[in-house]
C-alpha positions as CSV (number, residue, x, y, z in Angstrom):
1,X,-14.1,-11.6,-6.9
2,X,-13.1,-13.4,-3.5
3,X,-13.0,-16.9,-5.1
4,X,-10.3,-15.7,-7.6
5,X,-8.2,-14.3,-4.7
6,X,-8.8,-17.7,-3.0
7,X,-7.0,-19.2,-5.7
8,X,-4.4,-17.0,-5.6
9,X,-3.5,-17.5,-1.8
10,X,-4.3,-21.2,-2.8
11,X,-1.3,-21.4,-5.4
12,X,1.2,-19.9,-2.7
13,X,0.1,-22.7,-0.1
14,X,1.0,-25.3,-3.0
15,X,4.4,-24.1,-2.9
16,X,4.9,-25.5,0.9
17,X,5.1,-29.1,0.0
18,X,8.3,-28.4,-2.4
19,X,9.6,-27.0,1.0
20,X,9.0,-30.3,2.6
21,X,10.8,-32.5,0.1
22,X,13.4,-30.2,0.1
23,X,14.2,-30.7,3.7
24,X,13.8,-34.4,3.6
25,X,16.3,-34.2,1.3
26,X,18.5,-32.2,3.1
27,X,18.1,-34.4,5.9
28,X,19.2,-37.4,4.1
29,X,22.6,-35.1,2.7
30,X,23.3,-34.1,6.0
31,X,23.4,-37.4,7.6
32,X,24.9,-39.3,4.9
33,X,27.5,-36.8,4.3
34,X,28.2,-36.4,8.0
35,X,27.9,-40.5,8.9
36,X,29.5,-42.1,6.0
37,X,31.5,-39.8,3.9
38,X,33.2,-37.6,6.4
39,X,33.0,-40.4,9.5
40,X,36.5,-39.2,11.1
41,X,35.3,-36.0,10.9
42,X,32.8,-33.6,12.1
43,X,30.7,-31.5,9.3
44,X,28.3,-29.0,10.8
45,X,27.9,-27.5,7.7
46,X,25.9,-30.4,6.5
47,X,22.9,-30.2,8.5
48,X,22.8,-26.1,7.5
49,X,20.4,-26.8,4.6
50,X,18.3,-28.9,6.8
51,X,17.7,-26.2,9.3
52,X,17.0,-23.5,5.8
53,X,14.0,-25.9,5.3
54,X,12.8,-26.1,8.9
55,X,12.9,-22.1,8.6
56,X,10.8,-22.5,5.6
57,X,8.5,-25.2,7.0
58,X,7.9,-24.6,11.0
59,X,5.3,-21.7,11.9
60,X,5.7,-22.0,15.3
61,X,8.8,-21.2,17.5
62,X,9.0,-24.6,19.4
63,X,9.3,-26.7,16.5
64,X,12.3,-24.6,15.3
65,X,13.6,-25.5,18.8
66,X,12.6,-29.0,18.7
67,X,14.0,-29.6,15.2
68,X,17.4,-28.0,15.6
69,X,18.1,-29.6,18.7
70,X,17.2,-32.7,17.0
71,X,19.9,-31.8,14.2
72,X,22.3,-30.9,16.9
73,X,21.9,-34.4,18.5
74,X,22.4,-36.1,15.4
75,X,25.4,-34.5,14.9
76,X,26.8,-35.3,18.2
77,X,26.1,-39.0,17.4
78,X,27.7,-39.3,14.4
79,X,30.4,-37.2,16.1
80,X,33.7,-38.9,16.3
81,X,34.7,-36.4,19.1
82,X,34.1,-37.3,22.7
83,X,30.6,-35.6,24.3
84,X,31.2,-31.4,24.8
85,X,28.4,-30.5,26.5
86,X,29.4,-26.7,25.9
87,X,29.8,-27.7,21.9
88,X,26.4,-29.5,21.6
89,X,24.6,-26.3,22.9
90,X,26.6,-23.8,21.1
91,X,25.5,-26.0,17.7
92,X,22.2,-26.3,18.8
93,X,22.0,-22.2,19.2
94,X,23.6,-22.3,15.5
95,X,20.8,-24.4,13.9
96,X,18.0,-22.6,15.8
97,X,19.5,-19.1,14.6
98,X,19.3,-20.4,11.1
99,X,15.9,-21.8,11.6
100,X,14.6,-18.9,13.0
101,X,15.8,-16.3,11.0
102,X,14.5,-18.1,7.7
103,X,11.4,-18.4,9.3
104,X,11.4,-14.6,10.2
105,X,12.0,-13.8,6.6
106,X,9.6,-16.3,4.9
107,X,6.8,-15.2,7.5
108,X,7.5,-11.7,6.3
109,X,7.4,-12.3,2.5
110,X,4.0,-14.2,3.3
111,X,2.4,-11.7,5.3
112,X,3.4,-9.0,2.8
113,X,2.0,-11.2,-0.1
114,X,-1.3,-11.8,1.9
115,X,-1.4,-7.9,2.6
116,X,-1.1,-6.8,-1.2
117,X,-3.9,-9.3,-1.9
118,X,-6.3,-7.8,1.1
119,X,-5.0,-4.3,-0.2
120,X,-6.1,-5.5,-4.1
121,X,-9.7,-6.5,-2.8
122,X,-10.4,-3.5,-0.9
123,X,-9.6,-1.3,-3.8
124,X,-11.4,-3.3,-6.4
125,X,-14.4,-3.3,-4.0
126,X,-14.2,0.4,-4.1
127,X,-15.1,0.2,-7.7
128,X,-18.0,-2.0,-6.9
129,X,-19.6,0.3,-4.7
130,X,-19.7,3.3,-7.2
131,X,-20.2,1.7,-10.5
132,X,-21.5,-2.0,-10.6
133,X,-20.4,-2.6,-14.3
134,X,-16.7,-1.6,-13.7
135,X,-16.6,-4.3,-10.7
136,X,-18.1,-7.0,-12.9
137,X,-15.9,-6.1,-15.9
138,X,-12.9,-6.0,-13.7
139,X,-13.4,-9.3,-12.2
140,X,-13.7,-10.8,-15.7
141,X,-10.7,-9.1,-17.1
142,X,-9.1,-10.8,-14.2
143,X,-10.1,-13.9,-15.4
144,X,-9.9,-14.0,-18.9
145,X,-6.1,-12.4,-18.0
146,X,-5.3,-15.2,-15.9
147,X,-6.3,-17.6,-18.3
148,X,-4.3,-16.4,-21.0
149,X,-1.3,-15.9,-19.0
150,X,-1.5,-19.8,-17.8
151,X,-2.0,-20.5,-21.6
152,X,1.0,-19.4,-22.7
153,X,3.1,-20.7,-19.7
154,X,3.7,-17.7,-17.7
155,X,4.9,-18.5,-14.2
156,X,2.3,-18.9,-11.7
157,X,3.3,-15.9,-9.8
158,X,3.0,-13.6,-13.3
159,X,-0.6,-15.5,-13.7
160,X,-1.5,-14.4,-10.1
161,X,-0.2,-10.9,-10.7
162,X,-2.2,-10.6,-13.6
163,X,-5.0,-11.4,-11.8
164,X,-4.7,-9.0,-9.5
165,X,-4.0,-6.4,-12.2
166,X,-7.2,-7.1,-14.1
167,X,-9.1,-6.5,-10.9
168,X,-7.1,-2.8,-10.5
169,X,-7.0,-2.0,-14.2
170,X,-9.9,0.4,-14.3
171,X,-9.1,1.8,-10.9
172,X,-8.3,5.3,-12.4
173,X,-12.4,5.5,-13.3
174,X,-12.9,6.5,-9.7
175,X,-11.9,10.0,-10.9
176,X,-14.1,9.9,-13.5
177,X,-17.5,11.6,-13.2
178,X,-20.0,9.6,-12.6
179,X,-22.4,11.2,-14.9
180,X,-19.8,10.2,-17.7
181,X,-19.4,6.6,-16.3
182,X,-23.0,6.0,-15.8
183,X,-24.5,7.9,-18.9
184,X,-27.0,5.9,-21.0
185,X,-26.0,7.2,-24.3
186,X,-23.2,7.4,-26.4
187,X,-20.3,9.7,-25.0
188,X,-19.2,12.9,-26.9
189,X,-15.7,13.6,-27.8
190,X,-15.2,15.4,-25.0
191,X,-16.2,13.1,-23.0
192,X,-14.5,10.0,-24.4
193,X,-11.5,12.1,-23.8
194,X,-12.1,12.7,-20.0
195,X,-12.6,8.8,-20.0
196,X,-9.3,8.0,-21.9
197,X,-7.3,9.6,-18.6
198,X,-8.1,6.5,-16.3
199,X,-5.4,4.6,-16.9
200,X,-2.7,7.6,-15.9
201,X,-5.1,8.7,-12.8
202,X,-5.1,4.9,-11.9
203,X,-1.2,5.0,-12.4
204,X,-0.9,8.3,-10.4
205,X,-3.2,6.4,-7.8
206,X,-1.1,3.3,-7.4
207,X,2.6,4.6,-8.0
208,X,3.4,4.8,-4.4
209,X,3.0,1.2,-3.5
210,X,6.1,-0.5,-4.2
211,X,4.5,-4.1,-4.4
212,X,2.8,-2.4,-7.7
213,X,6.1,-1.4,-9.2
214,X,7.6,-5.0,-8.7
215,X,4.8,-7.2,-10.2
216,X,4.0,-5.2,-13.4
217,X,0.7,-4.4,-12.3
218,X,1.6,-0.6,-12.6
219,X,2.1,-1.7,-16.3
220,X,-1.2,-3.1,-16.9
221,X,-3.3,-0.2,-15.8
222,X,-1.1,2.1,-17.7
223,X,-1.1,0.2,-20.7
224,X,-3.9,-1.8,-21.0
225,X,-5.5,0.7,-23.8
226,X,-2.3,1.1,-26.0
227,X,-2.8,-0.4,-29.5
228,X,-0.2,-3.2,-31.2
229,X,-0.1,-0.3,-34.0
230,X,0.2,2.7,-32.0
231,X,-2.8,4.2,-32.3
232,X,-3.9,3.7,-28.4
233,X,-3.8,5.8,-25.1
234,X,-1.9,7.1,-23.1
235,X,1.8,6.9,-25.0
236,X,1.0,5.4,-28.3
237,X,3.0,2.6,-27.6
238,X,3.6,-0.1,-30.7
239,X,4.2,-3.5,-30.7
240,X,6.4,-5.0,-28.4
241,X,7.0,-1.6,-26.8
242,X,3.6,-2.6,-24.8
243,X,4.6,-4.4,-21.8
244,X,3.6,-8.0,-22.4
245,X,1.2,-8.0,-19.4
246,X,-0.4,-5.0,-20.9
247,X,-0.9,-6.6,-24.3
248,X,-2.8,-9.7,-22.6
249,X,-4.7,-7.6,-20.5
250,X,-5.8,-5.3,-24.2
251,X,-7.4,-8.7,-25.4
252,X,-9.2,-9.7,-22.3
253,X,-10.6,-6.0,-21.5
254,X,-11.7,-5.8,-25.0
255,X,-13.6,-8.8,-25.2
256,X,-15.4,-8.3,-21.9
257,X,-16.2,-4.7,-23.6
258,X,-18.1,-6.4,-26.0
259,X,-19.9,-8.9,-24.0
260,X,-20.8,-7.3,-21.1
261,X,-24.0,-5.3,-20.7
262,X,-22.9,-1.5,-20.2
263,X,-24.9,1.8,-19.5
264,X,-25.4,2.6,-22.9
265,X,-25.8,-0.6,-24.9
266,X,-26.6,-4.2,-24.2
267,X,-24.6,-7.0,-24.7
268,X,-23.3,-7.6,-28.3
269,X,-23.4,-11.3,-29.5
270,X,-20.5,-13.5,-29.2
271,X,-19.8,-14.2,-33.1
272,X,-19.3,-10.3,-33.4
273,X,-16.7,-9.9,-30.3
274,X,-14.8,-13.0,-31.8
275,X,-14.4,-11.3,-34.9
276,X,-13.5,-8.3,-33.7
277,X,-10.6,-9.9,-31.9
278,X,-9.8,-12.0,-35.1
279,X,-9.8,-8.8,-36.9
280,X,-8.2,-6.7,-34.7
281,X,-4.5,-9.0,-34.9
282,X,-1.7,-6.3,-35.9
283,X,-3.8,-3.3,-35.5
284,X,-5.6,-3.3,-31.8
285,X,-4.2,-6.6,-30.5
286,X,-1.0,-8.5,-30.3
287,X,-1.7,-11.6,-33.0
288,X,-0.2,-14.2,-30.8
289,X,-2.2,-13.3,-27.9
290,X,-5.2,-13.0,-29.7
291,X,-4.6,-16.2,-31.4
292,X,-4.1,-17.7,-27.8
293,X,-7.3,-16.2,-26.5
294,X,-9.7,-17.3,-29.5
295,X,-8.0,-21.1,-29.4
296,X,-9.1,-20.7,-25.4
297,X,-13.0,-19.8,-26.5
298,X,-12.9,-22.3,-29.5
299,X,-11.7,-25.2,-27.3
300,X,-13.8,-24.3,-24.5
301,X,-11.3,-23.7,-21.9
302,X,-12.6,-20.4,-20.6
303,X,-16.1,-19.6,-19.5
304,X,-17.0,-16.5,-21.4
305,X,-18.8,-14.3,-18.7
306,X,-20.7,-11.3,-18.9
307,X,-22.5,-8.7,-16.7
308,X,-24.0,-10.7,-13.4
């Protein structure tokens, strides 16, 4: 589980080189425009893109001060006006302010994202403490969902959200009695009706977290047991009425449920699980998502995991 969350953090770090290249382009652009094309005037605005990139890249206040000073000095060198100390320091202050504001906003966004990851990890570990099967199941569903999302070319952010949602999709089982969760024999109809409440319980638990409303995790938690033919729960959604992320998770969830050891049965054969996914197209599963998942298995692009 921790390994998967580290992948998400690393994906966020990999975006920083983009800002490095953009910063270099912004510097070249500023110098070129100001020094060559506008040599008879002072184009203060030409250096603003550079300071925006500085704000994204720099993690230390002193870096902002130094680089904003470099930009102000460069502007002064190319300026056709005479040296004016007051104007120089005013430009320096203006550039620093731009970089500082961008740095503050970027850091706040990064901190919020890391807090979300850590909060998700805490919730997922609470499942581990209560039910070993559910914890490993959630980790496996997160992995399968992430791989499906990548295969259908969702954005990296959406793939990351699917991993987090996979860890939390069964969080509502915290509200289900342990005597039902860990029952060694088949559930009665009454007990199954209680189990069916866990998507709504999970949704009610997480709906007050703004980040979960914005990144579709609530859709995953609430709708991962909907069926493509409309016979699922809790709302009986049909076809594309079901959010895409929930249709992805439905395939991942069902496959892992069939290939993992549970309290009331042993692992089923791999071929059985694959046939169930194949036969469930159009009825239980989105046929396109099911085909993508089966292709990933056939090409051995994912590792089939069971209860560890």
